[in-house]
C-alpha angles and dihedrals in degrees: 000000000000129000093200123040136196120233087252091054089047090051092052093047094044092043092233134111121279087240091059089051090049091051093047087049096047094045091052095248091112111045123217142103143267121250104248111254096015143069093246121124125206129196121205115224093246092055090047092050092051094047090049091051096046092050096043093245112160114249092215096106095046100060132046085221090243123119118243115239124187112199112201116193138127092216107095093200093055092046093051090048097050097044091048092051097040095050093042087056088065102216096087138069104204134202127175139219127189097203146019095261095047088047088057095053092046093047093057092053104033096036096207122213086218140009126211101205128188110223095220113054130167096244112023130005124247092256091063093047091049091048091048092049094046090048087070115077092202089066093052094118096043112113124218124203113189116211118194146147086225115091106170107149092224091053093049091049087052092049092051090045087054091053111275115146097199143006129214122187121225129276097040138163115257090225092059089051094048091046090053092048093050092048091053101040100037101227 
C-alpha cells in the first residue's frame, strides 16, 4: 500500500484517464504537490481518499480490504509468532517495530488501524508511545492494545489514561487477541 501516488496510479484506482486526474489536480480539486524540478505530480493518500469520498468514487481499488496492524515488541519470538498468525488469518496486513521510536516512524508511514504494543520496550515505555500517538489528531481512530506480563492495576489504569484501548496479559491466546482486534477495528 502506498502513501503517495502518481497521476497514473490515481487514474487506475479511480477508473478514469490520467488526463482527467491531471485536470483535477491542476484545477485544485485533487490536492497534491509537484516533484521539485519536474512536471510530475504526486498525490498523498489522505488527499486521494478525500477526493474519492467527495466525488463518490468507490474506495474498493484503494485498499486491499485488510486491516493494517503494527506489532511493537522487542522479543523476536513474539514478533515472528504474531506476524505469522495474523497474516495467516488473512484479514490483516502486518508490520513490526522493535522499539518505541521505530514504532513512531512506522506509524507515520503505515497508519495502522491497530497497534499491538508491548508495555516494556528497550527505548521508551508503552505509556509514552500511547501519549505520542494520542497527541496526533490524525491518529484519533487508531486502536492500541497493550500486551504485557505486568498486570499491576495501577499501571494498567495509567496505560488506559495514556490512550490504550485495551490490555492483554502475557501469555495470551492468539484467538483472544484476534477477537479483540476484530471487535475494535470492525473487519
